[in-house]
KEVEX-745972 format. One record per residue: x, y, z negated of N, C-alpha, C, O in turn; residue in one letter. Coordinates in steps of 0.001 Angstrom, whole numbers, padded with zeros to 6 digits, always signed. Layout:
REM KEVEX-745972
XYZXYZXYZXYZa
...
This chain:
REM KEVEX-745972
+010298-059737+003639+009984-058566+004359+008497-057838+004276+008344-056621+004380m
+007344-058871+004055+006258-058503+004036+006124-057642+002540+005592-056542+002393k
+006673-058359+001650+006648-057618+000443+007279-056203+000197+006873-055411-000654s
+008317-055993+001048+008894-054608+001210+007886-053719+001778+007529-052663+001255q
+007433-054212+002904+006260-053367+003573+005179-052914+002551+004676-051794+002458l
+004929-054013+001811+003561-053663+000913+004039-052821-000189+003109-052127-000601s
+005163-052611-000838+005910-051853-001463+005799-050494-001064+005358-049588-001772i
+006301-050369+000334+006618-049175+001078+005189-048526+001210+005021-047392+000762i
+004079-049257+001854+002711-048893+001833+002243-048424+000655+001569-047394+000642k
+002530-049105-000483+001839-048618-001981+002379-047248-002472+001674-046472-003119f
+003632-046999-002141+004119-045540-002421+003661-044642-001455+003462-043481-001810f
+003457-044973-000288+003075-044038+000670+001723-043568+000271+001399-042382+000324s
+000872-044608-000166-000462-044336-000468-000545-043451-001770-001241-042440-001866t
+000220-043945-002708+000541-042939-004049+000513-041693-003666-000277-040829-004046l
+001421-041584-002872+001989-040092-002406+000984-039352-001771+001081-038127-001709s
-000112-040041-001220-001064-039378-000580-002149-038674-001538-002611-037533-001519v
-002348-039606-002253-003346-039659-003458-002757-038299-004297-003443-037297-004496l
-001549-038441-004684-000918-037631-005483-001090-036017-005075-001329-035112-005874f
-000915-035889-003670-001211-034509-003140-002354-034115-003197-002736-033122-003816m
-003189-035054-002384-004752-034609-002379-005411-034387-003683-006429-033702-003783a
-004895-034901-004574-005494-034676-006013-005158-033307-006307-006009-032744-006996s
-004161-032610-005984-003636-031102-006442-002722-031138-007470-002393-030097-008038g
-002217-032337-007814-001415-032313-008778-000121-031587-008454+000257-031621-007283a
+000645-030895-009408+001887-030012-009226+003052-030840-009097+003285-031696-009950t
+003918-030636-007962+005017-031579-007784+006065-030887-009089+005940-029796-009645l
+006901-031751-009271+007810-031353-010349+008665-030173-010159+009372-030140-009152p
+008689-029275-010932+009209-028110-010996+008851-026860-010170+009539-025883-009877g
+007259-027252-009807+006606-026211-009009+006214-024891-009947+005806-025082-011092a
+006319-023896-009553+005768-022672-010151+004094-022753-009749+003662-022996-008622l
+003192-022455-011099+001613-022328-010627+001657-021016-011115+001968-020606-012233d
+001177-020218-009769+000591-018780-009979-000773-018787-010288-001619-019565-009845f
-000948-017755-011173-002636-017705-011603-003425-017174-010368-004629-017367-010196e
-002721-016581-009648-003490-015988-008333-002415-015243-007233-001490-014497-007555k
-002777-015633-005901-001712-015318-005217-001994-014020-004463-001135-013586-003695s
-003266-013313-004657-003604-012152-004315-004089-011214-005456-004815-011771-006280s
-003848-010004-005644-004024-009026-006711-004805-008079-006292-004137-007290-005623l
-006085-007717-006369-006673-006450-006150-006400-005434-007281-006623-005781-008441q
-005977-004323-007036-005768-003529-008042-006596-002216-007962-006797-001809-006818v
-007100-001498-008969-007772-000201-008678-006750+000849-009036-005928+000788-009950t
-006976+002035-007975-006128+002866-007816-006908+004416-008762-008074+004808-008723t
-006099+004804-009289-006820+006246-010001-006347+007247-008830-005506+007084-007945e
-007218+008387-009145-007255+009390-008246-005911+010196-007995-005433+010479-006897l
-005408+010504-009243-004012+011041-009209-002743+010372-009550-001751+010951-009993n
-002848+009108-009310-001802+008180-009938-000647+008139-008916-000925+008241-007721a
+000531+008008-009284+001485+007788-008436+001939+006641-008002+002701+006580-007037e
+001523+005582-008669+001621+004306-008150+000477+003250-008810-000260+003431-009779k
+000610+002075-007916-000724+001171-008148-000080-000060-008377+001009-000143-007809a
-000494-001249-009178+000110-002195-009318-000348-003103-010399-001211-002765-011209g
+000063-003914-010402-000197-005206-011658+000948-006434-011759+002099-006362-011329g
+000427-007398-012334+001578-008652-012766+000811-009915-011821-000398-010082-011657s
+001617-010487-011435+001446-011927-010902+002027-013202-012001+003128-013750-011946f
+001089-013422-012834+001584-014721-014033+001633-015883-013165+001059-016123-012103g
+002733-016771-014103+002882-017920-013237+003472-018824-014567+003994-018380-015589f
+003230-020118-014228+003790-021300-015431+004630-022114-014572+004349-022351-013397t
+005828-022607-015264+006579-023721-014581+005788-025195-015053+006003-025756-016128n
+004979-025607-014162+004230-027016-014776+004945-028134-014241+004415-029245-014220s
+005871-027979-013894+006928-029353-013456+007520-029622-014692+007345-028976-015726g
+008253-030641-014534+009281-031241-015598+010798-031071-015271+011617-031921-015620d
+011189-029790-014497+012399-029672-014267+012688-027905-014274+011783-027113-014014t
+013735-027585-014528+014048-026100-014413+013886-025360-013032+014430-025833-012034l
+013252-024374-012973+013276-023670-011620+013924-022164-011946+013837-021499-012978v
+014637-021857-010632+015326-020728-010747+014658-019763-009469+014691-020071-008277t
+014133-018695-009969+013863-017713-008886+015058-016956-008381+015683-016154-009075i
+015366-017284-007013+016617-016504-006593+016417-015225-006025+017307-014395-006206t
+015389-014902-005353+014990-013532-004974+013614-013333-004906+012777-014236-004869d
+013356-011937-004886+011899-011569-004868+012154-010361-003606+013017-009485-003679v
+011220-010538-002486+011397-009528-001274+009881-009028-001027+008896-009762-000937k
+009908-007635-000937+008614-006879-000391+008609-006790+000901+009630-007007+001553t
+007318-006419+001520+007236-006184+002711+007631-004826+003259+007810-004642+004463s
+007766-003850+002310+007972-002525+002702+009016-001794+001616+009213-002412+000570c
+009567-000756+001770+010432-000024+000581+009665+000642-000194+010095+001039-001277g
+008407+000888+000203+007391+001410-000573+006730+000765-002077+006105+001267-003011c
+007228-000603-001760+006578-001686-002866+007964-002065-003812+009096-002223-003353t
+007624-002152-005053+008815-002989-005865+008222-004200-006443+007004-004318-006573t
+008905-004929-006725+008698-006285-007461+009564-006677-008279+010582-007062-007705a
+009610-006766-009691+010419-007098-010755+010240-008343-011351+009118-008844-011287t
+011263-009020-011999+011262-009991-012638+011863-010120-014292+013091-010044-014307l
+011314-010276-015504+012078-010569-016780+013272-011215-016498+014306-010703-016926d
+013328-012291-015827+014415-013291-015913+014270-014162-014689+013175-014225-014132k
+015236-014791-014270+015144-015761-012989+014939-017033-013319+014246-017639-012501k
+015427-017853-014547+015304-019026-015028+014060-019298-016007+013892-018733-017088d
+013238-020243-015449+012307-021220-016172+012013-022442-016494+011689-023235-015610y
+012068-022781-017684+012086-023987-018047+010548-024802-017893+009514-024145-017766a
+010546-026108-017917+009335-026869-017865+008113-026085-018826+008508-025787-019953p
+007156-025842-018612+006052-025150-019541+006267-023813-019782+005371-023201-020363g
+007224-023258-019471+007523-021788-019614+006755-020830-018596+006700-021040-017384e
+006179-019769-019243+005464-018841-018144+006382-017592-018130+007373-017343-018815s
+005680-016773-017008+006784-015609-016667+005824-014722-015852+004739-015197-015518g
+006169-013418-015500+005249-012706-014530+006280-012157-013658+007468-012165-013982k
+005797-011621-012418+006335-010700-011566+005569-009496-011560+004418-009589-011134i
+006079-008114-012042+005502-006908-011817+005668-006436-010382+006769-006314-009845d
+004495-006177-009791+004550-005475-008348+003932-004222-008392+002849-004139-008971a
+004425-003249-007891+003733-001742-007864+004184-001216-006179+005191-001409-005498y
+003119-000603-005980+003130+000523-004782+003246+001846-004993+002340+002447-005572l
+004420+002515-004536+004071+004069-004247+003463+004592-003601+003542+004476-002378t
+002543+005442-004275+001355+006027-003254+001754+006981-002246+001153+007013-001172i
+002605+007672-002469+003115+008872-001735+001982+009596-001039+001052+010127-001646g
+002131+009581+000336+000647+010079+001144-000346+009026+001549-001307+009160+002308q
+000083+007889+000868-000683+006931+001629-002468+007079+001034-002817+007509-000065r
-003282+006623+002048-004777+006694+001610-005334+005339+002133-004657+004532+002771e
-006871+005148+001736-007400+003913+002232-006953+002551+001696-006389+002544+000601g
-007122+001512+002280-007039+000368+002109-005552+000061+002394-005029+000479+003427k
-004798-000737+001395-003308-001055+001436-003126-002604+001197-003704-003125+000243q
-002464-003228+001907-002052-004625+001411-000328-004751+001972+000258-004424+003004s
+000054-005377+000733+001592-005438+000707+001951-006546+000200+001535-006845-000919k
+002850-007451+000946+003467-008625+000724+004497-008864-000252+005285-007959-000527q
+004572-010026-000819+005792-010207-001890+005996-011519-001551+005114-012369-001426i
+007553-011716-001358+008001-013246-000907+008772-013436-002409+009492-012613-002974r
+008425-014646-002815+009305-015248-004076+009818-016636-003707+009203-017694-003571v
+011259-016311-003568+012267-017674-003120+012805-018453-004629+013345-017984-005631f
+012445-019633-004317+013144-020601-005442+014100-021614-004989+014390-021869-003820t
+014580-022190-006110+015560-023233-005678+014705-024478-005819+015380-025486-006032d
+013735-024621-005772+012784-025582-005673+012504-026360-004258+011672-025909-003471d
+013168-027429-004008+013129-027894-002293+011572-028216-002196+011200-028090-001030p
+010651-028553-002972+009359-028693-002658+008750-027555-002439+007983-027429-001486a
+009013-026560-003304+008026-025062-003299+009148-023863-003104+009358-023000-003956h
+009885-023966-001737+011108-022714-001784+010831-021326-001757+011614-020434-002083p
+009509-021176-001291+008879-019916-001048+007561-019714-001313+006767-020399-000668v
+007032-018744-002305+005685-018486-002512+005385-016981-001976+006153-016027-002106y
+004043-016961-001314+003512-015753-000886+002578-015019-001626+001570-015596-002035s
+002779-013714-001882+001686-013155-002838+001296-011991-002298+002093-011616-001438l
+000134-011072-002505-000308-010174-001847-000926-009147-002824-001937-009350-003495t
-000165-007987-002814-000967-006698-003437-001803-005850-002692-001464-005161-001729l
-003107-005959-003283-003796-004815-002463-004584-003998-003277-004947-004368-004394k
-004903-002807-002750-005285-001715-003184-005937-000812-002265-005584-000771-001087t
-006905-000052-002741-007870+001168-002125-007584+002180-002410-008207+002590-003389d
-006644+003075-001859-006312+004573-002328-007290+005629-002137-007402+006065-000991i
-008137+006197-003206-009273+007068-002728-008664+008226-002040-007648+008829-002384p
-009508+008480-000907-009310+009526-000090-010021+010861-000617-011231+010856-000846k
-009285+011933-000791-009951+013133-001488-010303+014126-000393-011409+014632-000581i
-009721+014515+000614-010124+015406+001703-010066+014363+002958-009425+013324+003115l
-010998+015062+003787-011032+014391+004969-011110+015241+006119-012156+015784+006473d
-009821+015380+006806-009295+016440+007852-009556+015967+009266-009141+014875+009653i
-010222+016765+010011-010524+016099+011554-010419+017497+012105-010894+018490+011555r
-009639+017482+013442-008662+016408+013543-007306+016499+012784-006977+017619+012392p
-006591+015583+012566-005430+015595+011846-004483+016452+012953-003458+016842+012394r
-004535+016751+014024-003807+017234+014714-004507+018167+015883-005430+017800+016610l
-003843+019487+015901-004208+020304+016772-002961+020692+018055-001800+021089+017962l
-003571+020461+018876-002572+020401+019972-002826+021495+021278-003954+021587+021763y
-001870+022179+021718-001689+022979+022693-000671+022450+023837+000481+022070+023628w
-001338+022502+025102-000281+022345+026334+000579+023722+026337+000241+024841+025951e
+001809+023270+026904+002604+024435+027335+002111+025415+028514+001841+025001+029641n
+002031+026695+028141+001498+027425+029348-000068+027580+029092-000598+028483+029738g
-000599+027097+028546-002248+027318+028238-002319+028173+027434-001385+028508+026706s
-003939+028885+027434-004088+029829+026855-003999+029630+025426-004338+028548+024947e
-003596+030524+024738-002950+030617+023245-004194+030767+022129-004121+031324+021034p
-005426+030067+022765-006542+030116+021778-006569+029328+020598-006192+028172+020407d
-007117+030218+019797-007214+029483+018232-008185+028432+018390-009185+028441+019108a
-007725+027444+017557-008479+026108+017283-008897+025681+015956-008215+026166+015053k
-009883+024865+015580-010235+024655+014019-010464+023570+013895-011014+022943+014800t
-010219+023174+013081-010425+021754+012339-011138+021955+011129-011116+023046+010559l
-011970+020667+010561-012881+020804+009483-012242+020118+008359-011368+019302+008653t
-012566+020334+006921-012005+019659+005913-013144+019400+005190-013940+020302+004932v
-013322+018162+004802-014684+017695+004022-014316+017120+002836-013668+016082+002966t
-014543+017497+001680-014329+017115+000284-015169+015827+000047-016394+015708+000027i
-013866+014575-000189-014724+013418-000459-014862+012935-001887-015535+011970-002248l
-013974+013912-002822-014165+013722-004239-015657+013827-004731-016457+014642-004271y
-015914+012997-005626-017210+013214-006243-017572+014485-006823-018753+014821-006742p
-016709+015277-007420-016905+016627-007958-016484+017514-006922-015587+017136-006168d
-017072+018794-006757-016673+019843-005962-015212+020035-006019-014676+020044-007127p
-014427+020206-004830-012907+020760-004969-012743+021763-003881-012878+021639-002664v
-012375+022924-004715-012090+024126-003868-010897+024348-003112-009870+024343-003791r
-010780+024518-002042-009719+025030-001122-009198+026266-001653-009999+027193-001533i
-007844+026638-002335-007585+027875-002770-006958+028344-002019-007105+029566-001987t
-006021+027817-001090-005268+028722-000138-004437+027732+000986-004330+026506+000951g
-004007+028481+001774-003501+027797+003003-002045+028350+003200-001699+029488+002882l
-001148+027289+003829+000242+027720+004409+000756+026933+005624+000239+025866+005954s
+001768+027478+006270+001997+026567+007352+003344+026670+007394+003814+027808+007367t
+004223+025552+007467+005634+025300+007857+006174+026006+008945+007401+026102+008915s
+005561+026560+009959+006254+027195+010947+005311+028826+011202+004188+028879+011703n
+005917+029737+010833+005517+031007+010847+004760+031440+011999+003963+032370+011873p
+004946+030797+013233+004375+030946+014524+002858+030937+014432+002060+031680+015003s
+002612+029839+013509+001083+029456+013402+000450+030323+012338+001047+030458+011270f
-000530+030828+012510-001395+031263+011746-002477+030598+011299-003005+029930+012188q
-003074+030527+010099-004450+029741+009555-005035+030667+008845-004412+031470+008151a
-006328+030633+008963-007472+031294+008258-008465+030361+007835-008887+029444+008541t
-008789+030583+006805-010045+029422+005939-011285+030161+005756-011254+031328+005365l
-012468+029506+006036-013806+030020+006229-014691+028905+005511-014978+027881+006131e
-015174+029131+004041-016041+028091+003523-017169+027739+004496-017600+028642+005212p
-017707+026458+004592-018939+026136+004921-019744+025965+003901-020718+026688+003693i
-019410+025012+003193-020180+024743+001816-019008+025017+000866-017978+024380+001086e
-019023+025824-000096-017798+026154-000954-017995+024766-002193-019015+024434-002797e
-016623+024184-002252-016444+022997-002904-016727+021834-002080-016274+020787-002541g
-017356+021743-000986-017431+020404+000005-017012+020618+001307-016396+019658+001768r
-017169+021739+002188-016579+021716+003641-016145+023074+003826-016703+024062+003350k
-014994+023063+004633-014351+024180+005202-013802+023850+006464-013314+022783+006835y
-014010+025354+007316-013377+025411+008455-011967+026015+008444-011727+026977+007714a
-010983+025448+009272-009750+026053+009120-009245+026647+010619-009162+025794+011503v
-008969+027760+010907-008944+028157+012226-007210+028545+012285-006644+029269+011465t
-006526+027837+013514-005308+028054+013713-004769+028575+014817-004807+027847+015809v
-004110+029990+014967-003814+030616+016105-002286+030158+016238-001472+030266+015321d
-002014+029646+017475-000471+029138+017676+000615+030528+018039+001826+030486+018253p
-000095+031454+018023+000804+032831+018491+001008+032859+020023+000497+033690+020774g
+001924+031713+020437+002294+031433+021773+002294+029980+022194+002228+029034+021409s
+002376+029898+023526+002283+028598+023909+003194+028334+024989+003106+027372+025753t
+004105+029264+025019+005351+029222+026271+006511+028566+025657+007421+028331+026452e
+006726+028173+024306+007572+027309+024120+007044+026169+023394+005965+026359+022833a
+007684+024795+023267+007066+023699+022437+007667+024086+021070+008777+024600+020930s
+006752+023762+020013+006783+024084+018652+006190+023114+018140+005486+022355+018805q
+006412+022980+016721+005732+022208+016000+005443+022556+014159+006198+023227+013455r
+004635+022135+013877+004525+022828+012102+003321+021855+011595+003029+020777+012112g
+002742+022407+010577+001739+021891+009882+001032+022892+008910+001634+023871+008468a
-000139+022638+008623-001034+023583+007728-001104+022976+006589-001553+021839+006730v
-000873+023224+005600-000967+022713+004144-002281+023317+003311-002508+024526+003302y
-002882+022629+002813-004037+022989+001934-003796+022974+000669-003312+021933+000225f
-004011+023902-000103-003711+024060-001995-005403+023914-002300-006283+024533-001701q
-005578+023001-003313-006838+022999-003987-006672+023242-005439-005553+023267-005952t
-007931+023447-006212-008023+023475-007538-007974+022244-008461-008208+022319-009668d
-007640+021049-007786-007808+019981-008645-006941+020045-009957-005916+020726-009982l
-007323+019404-010925-006463+019191-012065-006746+017591-012617-007774+016916-012675t
-005489+017357-012948-004100+017778-012676-003795+017710-011299-004370+016955-010515p
-002603+018749-010909-002331+018782-009445-001787+017621-008915-000717+017154-009305k
-002591+017054-007899-002341+015632-007218-000772+015651-006581-000131+016653-006264p
-000369+014291-006495+000873+014151-005945+000878+014104-004417+001906+014345-003785t
-000075+013846-003934-000273+013983-002486-000360+015394-001927-000971+016314-002471r
+000393+015478-000651+000032+016796-000116-001089+016484+001135-001208+015472+001826q
-001746+017572+001145-003042+017639+002133-002819+018646+003125-002923+019857+002933f
-002448+017978+004390-002214+018928+005581-002703+018332+006870-003341+017280+006845f
-002431+018959+008005-002703+018614+009349-001562+019101+010086-000875+020033+009668a
-001320+018441+011269-000243+018830+012195-000593+019875+013110-001745+020247+013330h
+000516+020365+013668+000369+021455+014717+001152+021055+015637+002134+020368+015356l
+000863+021408+016882+001941+021082+018030+001644+021654+019480+000564+021545+020061r
+002716+022246+019942+002715+022788+021226+003810+022232+021982+004997+022322+021668v
+003230+021516+023236+004011+020858+023946+003775+020795+025347+004532+020151+026072q
């Protein structure tokens, strides 16, 4: 009985030392990094990169699924099965759309390895802001005086950017542009027309940026 307890104690101690040493369990995927910070170009439609990994164990590992935290992020594999010593990568990309500023998207990798069934990866980027629009919403209360209101557009791009035109999605709103500092700062004044009925819209800004950015620059308008 004592010898059995000694054997059990020996293997328990060995297991603790094994895990403490950072050794990889058989079949485990060893990712080069779990977090990836990528640079976003000014007019890029997507931002992303690759998470490299190696099967550092001694058994085949199958990646059963890869899921992202939102529909704006995609993650793809070349294949699902990786033999011992075999390397691979997961390509992850964020569709920029109208997003600006710091972005952090999660990717979960599911495997058939009981020791490591799920891996968590993070894709990070900082999407450069070209125009700073304040406020982003011009608001009028129903029945209030239909006075014109003004918002300010500041250019954050290193080079001067000129606002070349305005348009509104709702013809009831009329917008006019006044340069404060050409290429750097503008005032946009919006007349709601009437505040008797609730209505919504947006004012859009056209610029001389080349190539034409995929993002739209706009502010919301609301009477309610």
